[in-house]
N, C-alpha and C positions, 0 to 999 in steps of 0.2 A: 504493499500499500504506499511505499515511499513515493514521493513525487518531486518535481522540479518547480522552480519558481514561475515557470510559464504555464503551469497547471495549477489545480487546487493544491495547496500545501497542507498535507494532513497533519493534524496536531493531537498530541495527548497532553492534557493538563493535569499536573500533579501538584496538589496543595491540600493540606489538612483541613482547610477552611472551605466549606461548601459555598459560603458567600463569596469568597475570592474566586472560586472556580466559575461560579454563576456570572460574576461580573466579567471575567476574562472571555467566557463564551459569548456573552452579549456584545462585548467589545469587538471580538475578532470574527465572529461569523459574518461571512459575506464581504469581508475586506481582504485586500491584497492586491498585488500588482498582476495584471494580465489575467486575472481570475479571481480566486478568493481563497480564504482559509477554511478548511474543513475540519471541524472538531470531531474527531473519531472516537474519543473516549475520554474518560476522567479517572483519576486515581487519588486516594487520600493517604497512602502509606508506601513505605519501600516495597512491601510484599505485592501490593496491587499495582504499583508502578511496573514491577518486573513482569508480572503476569500479563497485564494489559499491553505492555510493549511487545511482548512475544506474540500475543494474539493479534494485535492490530498493525504491527509493523509501521508506525507513524514515521513521517519524514523528520519531524521535530518533536522532542519531549520538552515541554515548558515546565520546569522543575523548581519547586521551593526546596530550601535547605532543611527547614525544620519539619520533621514528620514523626509521628507518634511511635513508630517501631525502629527508628534509626535516623540517619541524616540523608539528605539529598545526595551528598557526595558518595555515600555507599551505594545508593541506587544508581548514580551516574557511572560509577566504575564497572558495576555488573551489567548495566545496559550496553555500554560501549564494548565490554568484553564479549558479550553474547550477540550483539547486534551492531557490528562495526559501521553499517551504513546509516544508522540512526544518528541524528544530530541532537545533542542535549544543550539546552539553553537554561542557565540558572537564573531565576527570577525571585529575588528576596527583598526583604525589608531592611536587612542589616548588612553592615560592611565593616570589616577590619582586616588587618594584615593576615591574621590566621585563616580567615575565611577565603580570602582571594588566593592565598597559597594553597589551601586545600582544594579549591576549585580548579586551579591549574594542575595540581597533582592528580586529581581524579579524571582529567581528560576532558573536562567541559568545554564546549565550543563557544561559550559565551557567558557573561556575568552581567546582569542588569539589576537595577533597583527598581522596587515597585512604584516609586514616584515617577517613573518615566511617562512621558505623554503618549497618547494613543498612536499618533503618527510614527513616532520614533520606535515604539514597540513593534509595530507592524513591519517597518523597514528592517528592523534587527532580525526579526524571525525570517523574512525574505533572504536577508544576507547569509544568515546561518545555514538555511536550507540550500543556498547556492554554494556552500563550502567555505564561506568566510568565517573568521573568528572575531567575535564582537565583544567589546567592553564598554560598560557604562563610563562616561566621561569621568565620573567621580572615582572610578576604580583605576584609571590609567596611571596615575601618580604612584599609587600603591604598588602596581605591578612593576613599574620602573624601579622602585625602591627595592622590591624583592629580587629583581635581577641583579641590582647592584650589591645588595647586602645578604642575599641568601634567605634561608628559612627563618621565619619570625619566631619570636616570643616564647619564653618559658612560661610555666604556670603563673609565676609572679607577674609577668608582663601582661597576661590575660586579665588578672585582677586589676592591673593598673588602668585598663581601659574604662573601668566602672567609675561612675562619679563617687564623690566622697559619701554621699547619702546611700548610694547602692552598695558601697563597701560595708558601711554600718550594718545595713539590713543582712548582707551576705554573712557577716561575722556572727550575727545573732541566729541566723539560720543553722550556721555551723556549730553553734552552741546548743542546738537542739530546741530552740524557742519555737512555739507556735506562731502563726500570724497574729493571733490576738494578743499574745505576750509581747511580740515585737512592737505592735501598734501602741500598746500601753507604755512601753519603755521609751519609745521614741516620740510619743505624743502625736501619733498619726491615726487616721482612720484605717479600718480593716481594708477598705477598698484601695486606699493609697498604697498600703503594704503589698497588696496583690499585684498592683500595677508595677511597683518596683520589682517584685519577683519576676514578673512576666518579662520585664526589660532585661534583668539579669540573666534569666534563662536564654533569652534570645541572643544576647551579646556573647555569652559563654558556650552557646550551642549545647545546651543540657536540657533535660526534661523532668529531673526529679530532684528533690531536696537533698537526698543523699549524695548525688553527684556534686551538688553545689558545695556541700560539707567537705567532701574529699578534695576537691579542687582547691578550696580555701586553705585546708590543712596542708596540702602539698606545696602551695605557694609560700607557706610559712615554715615549712619543714617539720610539721608536727603531725601527730596522729589524730584523726578527727574523732571527737567525742560523740558526734551525732550517731543516733541509732535509728535506722529507717523503720 
């Protein structure tokens, strides 16, 4: 079912958010140069991304990084290994040197941020389907730095990308505190703590409190007291 940019470009949308997938489907259906994009399927996890890619053989997989059973990078590696003709375009809301490095290492054919406008997204998909490698302008400088400086960041460096308030929340999570306890100690609402945690998980590319505790402990060279 692979296609070229002169025909309908077949797409598989992979994102854990149904809302995001619906938005992308609405945005992309019927658009494209010399024809249109054809959304042939959707997936919400690494497992479904792999099974749907095998079943549908799309030209391009539009892939988020954060998935419930792993990362988009894991999916990317396996998709490319099993289906070398399929192109993989990372579409995410977060960026740091580790993610860019991981994307390059996984063999992704492009890396875009979700705030990209519709016209640029459509053109990027067309270019990737045509065999080009695409980077969001905000990513280019980071890639050049990686080329100059090599692989990024220790665990300490990963924590350093968090804001001061996020690091405070992370330290309390590593201490085994509940959201309610964190909120009381920091004088925040439960919702604000949840938002901080969501941002922390997104930046560190983790999905569980236990992972956050381990990462924090490793950054400090200590054993995490947290019990999942």
